[in-house]
N, C-alpha and C positions, 0 to 999 in steps of 0.2 A: 857538090851534092853530098848530103850526109848519108848515114847508114840507111839502107833500104829496110823497111819494116813491113810487117804483115798484120792486117786486122783479121782475126778469125771470129766470125759471128756464128756461134754454135751454142744451143741450149742444152744439148745432151752431154752430160758429164763424161760418159764413156767415149763418145765421139771426140770430145775435146782432148781427152788424155791420149787417145789413139792418134789424133792428128799431130799433137805436140811431140809425141814419141816418134812418129814417122819423120817429122822434120829433123829432130835430133839425130836419129839413126842415119839419116841421109846427109848429115853434116851441113844442114842448112841452119846457120848460126844467127840468122837475122832475128832482130827483136820481134816478138809476137805479142800483140795486144789481143785480149779476148773480151768479147762482148757476149753476154749470156742471153740477151733478148734484143728485140728490135729497138727499144727505147735506149738501151745502153749503146748500141751501135750508132744510132743517130746522134746521141749526145757526144760520143767520141768524135764523129766526123764533123759535126757542126758547132759544137760548143766548147771545144778544147778540153774535154774531160780527160784526155791523155796527157795533160800537163805539158803540151808542146804544140806549136802551131803547125808543125810538119805533118802532112798527111801520110798515111802508109803508102807504100809502093804497090801493094796488092791487097785486095779484099777477098777472103774466102768466105762465101756467104751460104748459109743454110736457108732454105725457104720456109720451113715450118717452124716458126718462132713464136714465143708468147709476146703479147702486148702489141707488137707491130711485126707483120710478117716480112719475109725477104723480098717479095715483089714490091711492097710499099717502100722498103728501104731503097731498092733499085730506082723506083719512080722518083723519089725525093733526091737521090744522088744525081740523077741525070737532069734535074731541074736547076741545079746550082753550078755556076761556073767553076768553083773550086774542086768539085768532085765529078764533073761531067765526063771527063776523059779517064778517070781512075779505073784501072783494070779490075773487073769484078768477075771472079770465077765462082759460079754457083756450084756448090758441092752438096748434093742432096741425095737422099735415098729414093726420091720420087722418079719414076720413069713415065709419069703421066704426060701425054702429049701436050695437054693444056699448060702444065707447069713449064715444060721446055719452051713451047712457043711464046708464052707470056714473058718468060725470062729474057729471051732474045728480043722480043718486041720492046721491052722496057730498057734494053741496053746492056744486058749481060755480055761480057766479053767471051765467055766460055761456059759450057754446062757439062758437068761431070757427075755421073751417077756413082755414088759411093759403093765400091765393091764390098762384098761380105767378108772375104778372107784377107787377113793381115798382109800377106805378101803382095797381093795385087794392090792393096791400098798403099803400101810402102812405095811401090813403083810409080803409082799415080802421083803421090806427093813429091817424089824425087823429080819426076818429069815436070810437074807444075813449078816447083821451086827453081829448077835449073832454067827453064824457059823464061818465066816472068821476072826472076831476080838476077839472072846472069846474062841471058842471051838477048831478051827483048830490050829495045831502046824505048824508055817511057816518053810520053809527050813532054815538051818543054814545060818547066815549072813544077813538075811532079817529082 
């Protein structure tokens, strides 16, 4: 199996920088692809926009995205054999019960509310990276 990679789906430039910084600071050196809206994310996952047929090991997905929202991305991912089992961690600022429930109903693997302070965010990213990229055994074929 090749290098494990991450697809970060995030439209907020500040949150993108914060997430990438947290990954680097926690020595998570895996390649990170960034999609800035739902269309880019779907293109990456289904049309090979990442110049490689290898899917990411983990998707970090924001819900509130332009063009196609995170819930629709989840819906489409779970409809296709190639992405059905791909771990998707929703990383959102929303604490709305509907967003949480809908995310899980559509197949989110985990739902994390983005903390406001950087230290807490760093710890969450460290834990997510350690678990999903080092400890967790992915499904065969991923």
